[in-house]
C-alpha positions in Angstrom: -43.6 107.2 33.3 -40.1 106.5 33.6 -40.1 102.6 33.3 -37.1 100.3 33.1 -36.8 98.6 29.5 -38.0 95.6 30.8 -40.8 96.5 32.8 -42.3 98.7 30.1 -42.8 95.6 27.9 -43.9 93.7 30.3 -46.6 96.2 31.1 -47.4 96.1 27.4 -47.8 92.6 26.9 -50.0 92.6 30.1 -52.3 94.9 28.6 -52.2 92.7 25.3 -53.2 89.7 27.6 -55.9 91.6 29.6 -57.7 93.1 26.5 -58.0 89.7 25.0 -59.0 88.1 28.4 -61.8 90.7 28.2 -60.1 92.7 31.0 -59.5 96.6 31.6 -56.3 96.9 33.4 -54.6 100.2 34.5 -51.2 101.3 36.6 -52.4 103.1 39.7 -51.3 104.9 43.1 -47.9 105.9 43.6 -46.1 104.7 40.3 -48.6 107.5 39.1 -48.0 109.8 41.2 -44.3 109.4 41.0 -44.4 109.8 37.6 -46.3 113.2 37.7 -43.2 114.3 40.3 -40.6 113.5 37.7 -39.4 110.4 39.7 -38.5 107.5 38.0 -40.5 103.9 38.7 -38.9 100.6 39.5 -41.8 98.7 41.2 -45.4 99.1 39.1 -48.8 98.4 40.7 -51.5 97.1 38.0 -55.0 96.8 38.8 -57.1 94.4 36.8 -60.8 94.1 36.6 -61.8 90.4 37.1 -59.5 87.5 37.8 -56.1 88.9 38.6 -54.3 86.2 39.2 -55.4 84.0 36.7 -53.9 86.7 34.3 -50.3 87.1 36.3 -50.2 83.4 36.3 -50.5 83.8 32.6 -47.9 86.4 32.4 -45.6 84.5 34.5 -45.5 81.4 31.8 -45.2 83.8 29.6 -42.2 85.7 30.8 -40.4 83.0 32.8 -41.2 85.1 35.9 -41.5 84.4 39.7 -45.1 84.6 40.7 -46.6 84.8 44.4 -50.7 84.8 44.8 -52.7 86.6 47.9 -55.4 85.1 48.3 -57.7 87.2 50.0 -58.1 90.6 48.1 -56.7 88.7 44.8 -53.6 90.1 44.6 -50.4 88.8 43.0 -46.6 89.6 42.7 -44.7 89.0 39.6 -40.5 89.2 39.7 -39.2 89.6 36.2 -35.9 87.7 35.3 -34.1 90.9 35.6 -35.9 91.6 39.4 -38.2 93.8 38.1 -41.3 93.6 40.1 -44.8 94.3 39.1 -47.7 93.8 41.6 -50.8 93.0 40.0 -54.6 93.1 42.2 -58.0 92.4 41.2 -60.5 95.8 41.1 -62.4 95.8 44.1 -64.7 97.5 46.2 -64.7 97.6 50.0 -67.5 97.8 52.7 -65.9 98.0 56.5 -68.6 95.9 58.8 -67.6 97.6 62.4 -64.6 100.7 62.5 -61.0 99.1 62.0 -62.2 95.6 60.7 -60.5 94.4 57.8 -62.5 95.2 54.7 -65.0 93.0 53.1 -64.3 93.1 49.3 -66.2 92.4 46.1 -65.3 92.9 42.3 -65.6 95.9 41.1 -64.4 98.1 37.8 -61.2 100.1 37.9 -63.5 103.2 38.6 -65.1 101.8 41.6 -61.4 100.9 42.9 -60.0 104.6 42.8 -63.2 105.2 45.3 -62.7 103.1 47.7 -58.8 104.7 48.5 -57.3 106.6 51.0 -56.3 109.9 50.0 -56.8 111.7 46.8 -53.2 111.5 45.2 -53.4 107.6 45.7 -56.3 107.9 43.5 -55.0 108.3 40.4 -54.5 105.7 37.2 -53.3 105.6 33.9 -55.3 103.1 31.8 -52.8 100.2 30.1 -53.3 99.3 26.5 -50.9 97.3 24.2 -49.8 100.0 22.8 -48.3 101.9 25.8 -50.0 104.0 28.5 -53.6 105.4 27.7 -55.5 108.1 29.6 -55.5 109.1 33.0 -58.5 108.1 35.7 -58.1 110.6 38.0 -61.8 111.4 39.3 -61.0 113.1 42.8 -58.5 115.8 41.2 -55.1 114.3 42.8 -52.9 115.5 40.0 -54.1 119.1 41.4 -53.8 118.3 44.7 -50.3 116.8 44.3 -49.6 119.9 42.0 -50.8 122.1 45.5 -48.8 119.7 47.5 -52.5 119.4 49.4 -53.2 115.9 51.4 -56.9 115.2 51.2 -59.1 112.4 52.8 -61.8 110.8 50.1 -64.4 110.2 52.6 -65.7 111.3 56.0 -65.2 107.7 57.5 -62.1 106.9 56.0 -60.2 107.2 59.6 -62.9 105.4 61.4 -63.0 102.3 59.0 -59.5 102.7 58.5 -57.3 103.7 61.3 -53.8 102.9 59.7 -55.0 105.5 56.9 -54.0 108.0 60.0 -50.5 106.5 60.0 -50.6 106.7 56.3 -51.2 110.0 56.4 -48.3 111.1 58.7 -46.1 109.1 56.0 -47.2 110.6 52.4 -47.4 114.0 54.3 -43.9 113.7 55.7 -42.5 111.9 52.4 -43.9 114.1 49.7 -44.3 117.4 51.5 -48.1 117.3 51.7 -49.9 119.5 54.1 -53.5 118.0 55.0 -56.4 120.6 54.3 -58.8 122.2 56.7 -61.8 119.0 56.2 -58.6 116.4 56.4 -56.9 117.7 59.0 -59.9 118.2 61.0 -61.1 114.4 60.6 -57.4 113.0 61.9 -57.9 115.5 65.2 -61.4 113.6 65.8 -60.4 110.1 65.0 -57.4 110.5 67.3 -59.8 112.2 70.1 -62.0 109.3 69.3 -59.2 107.2 70.1 -59.7 105.2 66.9 -56.4 103.5 66.4 -56.6 102.1 69.9 -59.0 99.7 68.0 -56.3 98.4 65.8 -53.8 95.2 66.5 -51.0 95.5 67.9 -49.4 94.0 64.6 -51.2 96.6 62.7 -49.7 99.3 64.8 -46.2 97.5 63.9 -46.8 97.5 60.6 -47.5 101.3 60.3 -44.6 102.3 62.6 -42.5 99.7 60.2 -43.0 101.6 57.3 -42.5 104.8 58.6 -39.0 103.8 59.8 -38.3 102.4 56.0 -38.8 106.1 54.7 -35.4 107.5 53.4 -36.3 110.4 56.1 -38.6 109.0 59.0 -38.4 112.0 60.9 -40.8 114.3 59.1 -43.5 111.4 59.4 -43.0 110.8 62.9 -42.8 114.4 63.7 -46.4 114.6 62.2 -47.5 111.6 64.5 -46.2 113.1 67.5 -48.0 116.5 66.9 -50.9 114.6 65.5 -51.3 112.5 68.9 -50.7 109.2 67.0 -47.3 108.7 68.6 -48.9 107.9 72.3 -50.7 104.6 70.3 -46.9 103.5 69.4 -46.5 103.6 73.3 -47.7 106.5 75.6 -44.1 107.7 76.3 -42.6 107.0 72.5 -40.5 109.6 71.3 -38.3 109.5 68.3 -34.8 110.6 68.6 -33.6 113.1 66.2 -31.5 112.4 63.1 -32.9 108.6 62.2 -32.3 108.8 58.9 -28.3 108.6 59.7 -29.1 105.3 60.5 -29.6 102.1 58.2 -32.6 99.9 58.5 -35.6 99.7 60.0 -34.8 97.6 62.8 -32.1 99.6 64.0 -34.3 102.8 64.1 -36.7 100.8 65.8 -33.8 100.1 68.3 -33.0 103.3 68.5 -36.7 104.9 69.2 -37.1 101.9 72.0 -34.1 103.3 73.5 -35.7 106.7 74.5 -38.1 104.9 76.6 -35.2 103.9 79.4 -37.3 101.1 81.9 -40.2 101.1 79.5 -38.4 100.2 76.5 -38.7 96.1 77.1 -41.9 96.6 77.7 -42.7 98.6 74.2 -40.8 96.1 72.3 -42.8 93.4 73.4 -45.9 94.6 72.5 -45.3 94.6 69.1 -45.3 91.1 67.3 -41.7 91.0 65.9 -40.7 87.7 64.2 -38.2 86.1 66.5 -34.7 87.0 65.4 -35.6 90.4 65.5 -37.1 90.7 69.2 -34.0 88.6 69.7 -31.6 91.0 68.4 -33.1 94.3 70.0 -33.6 92.8 73.5 -30.0 91.7 73.9 -29.1 94.9 72.7 -31.2 96.5 75.4 -29.9 94.4 77.9 -26.1 95.4 77.0 -26.9 98.6 77.0 -28.6 98.8 80.0 -25.9 96.9 81.6 -23.0 98.7 80.0 -21.0 95.3 80.3 -19.9 93.0 77.4 -22.2 90.3 76.8 -21.3 86.9 77.3 -21.4 86.0 73.8 -20.6 88.6 70.6 -23.9 90.2 70.4 -25.8 89.5 67.2 -25.2 91.5 64.0 -28.5 93.6 64.5 -27.8 93.9 67.9 -24.4 95.0 67.5 -25.8 97.8 64.8 -28.2 98.9 67.1 -25.4 99.3 70.1 -23.1 100.7 67.9 -25.6 103.4 66.4 -26.7 104.6 69.9 -22.7 104.6 71.0 -20.9 105.4 68.2 -17.3 105.7 69.9 -18.1 102.6 71.8 -14.4 100.7 71.8 -13.9 97.7 69.3 -14.1 94.9 72.5 -17.1 96.1 74.0 -19.4 93.7 72.3 -18.0 90.8 73.5 -17.5 87.9 73.9 -16.1 88.3 77.3 -12.7 88.0 77.8 -12.7 87.3 81.5 -15.0 84.2 82.2 -16.2 82.1 85.2 -13.5 79.6 83.9 -11.0 82.3 84.1 -11.6 83.0 87.2 -11.3 79.3 88.4 -7.8 79.0 86.6 -6.6 81.8 88.8 -7.6 80.1 92.0 -10.7 81.8 92.7 -13.8 80.1 93.9 -17.6 81.2 93.4 -19.1 83.3 95.4 -19.6 87.1 95.8 -16.4 88.1 95.1 -16.2 85.6 91.9 -19.2 87.6 91.0 -18.3 90.5 91.4 -15.4 90.1 89.4 -16.8 89.1 86.6 -19.0 92.4 86.7 -16.4 94.4 87.0 -14.5 92.9 84.3 -17.0 92.8 82.1 -17.8 97.0 82.3 -14.4 97.5 82.0 -14.1 95.8 78.8 -17.2 97.5 77.5 -15.7 101.4 78.5 -12.6 100.5 77.2 -10.1 99.6 80.2 -10.0 95.7 79.5 -9.2 95.5 75.4 -7.2 92.0 74.7 -6.1 88.9 76.2 -3.1 90.8 78.0 -5.1 92.9 79.7 -7.3 90.0 80.8 -4.3 88.8 81.8 -3.4 91.4 84.3 -6.8 91.4 85.8 -6.8 88.0 86.4 -3.3 88.8 88.8 -4.7 91.5 90.1 -7.8 89.4 91.1 -5.9 86.5 92.3 -3.8 89.3 94.3 -7.4 90.4 95.7 -8.3 86.4 96.8 -5.4 86.0 99.1 
């Protein structure tokens, strides 16, 4: 496992502290998988039997690290002084009281924790020992599946229990070039046919779409979502545009997806519980694109990035603020009314199209408007 030196030292110290407390610890999941693929690891996922949060607090005090705890699942995040990150969770078993409900958890062994995971390629661990990484824990053949580029779900009821795993299947298959085995693909199709994802809250659906859009190239995962019928749970008319990997940031990518929906774009965005600032930026961009007119005020940076991603050749002045305002028209001798409103709209559209570029152009527009009034 290719770890930064500071993170490797921290892991050895964590293992020693866990051992002194009578706890077993192991690195788990993506970092183990990345090591098998020969990829470097920046962030570590570690699980420990027993109270992981108390162990995290002890480590944070010793390392001078920042620590944040998350109560429900007994997890903690440690950020080392150099910026490296280590996530620590208590080993747990899960049960689902009903489909798509959040699980009921209980303390468990490392082996139990691996058994409750989604896919075999994520049920991989290496014991963490004071002298370094110890034996592998691979009870479900995840290493063999990874080598064969095979995605295999661990349990027949997995997608019914937690339909977010359907979207994760698309994400992992897209990122790692994995192909679901016959049994997994059948379970995916059965779950979609039952409309299991419709049981999820819109917040959880938004989280899964966001995670896909955070991928270096979200295209493969989004194409699988379309092929498997998952895209309909984002929106019935959802269609991902080509070339999303050219654009940085999940917010811009989400906006480009919304713009493919035309008149349904606003409804789609409002259905997603986005942070207020993000929602406002996307809606401002939609308004500008729909009207093809310069906005009254300069667009927020996120909104401008989306509009320019959609229209890369848009004139520099197109995104405002407007060069001709109502105050300008009044000073030119015009009185409010239908013509007044029409002139404002004409100026905003001309600015968007590049026919109105600067203050000199605005002055010429006002002179023509004054003559038109007379």
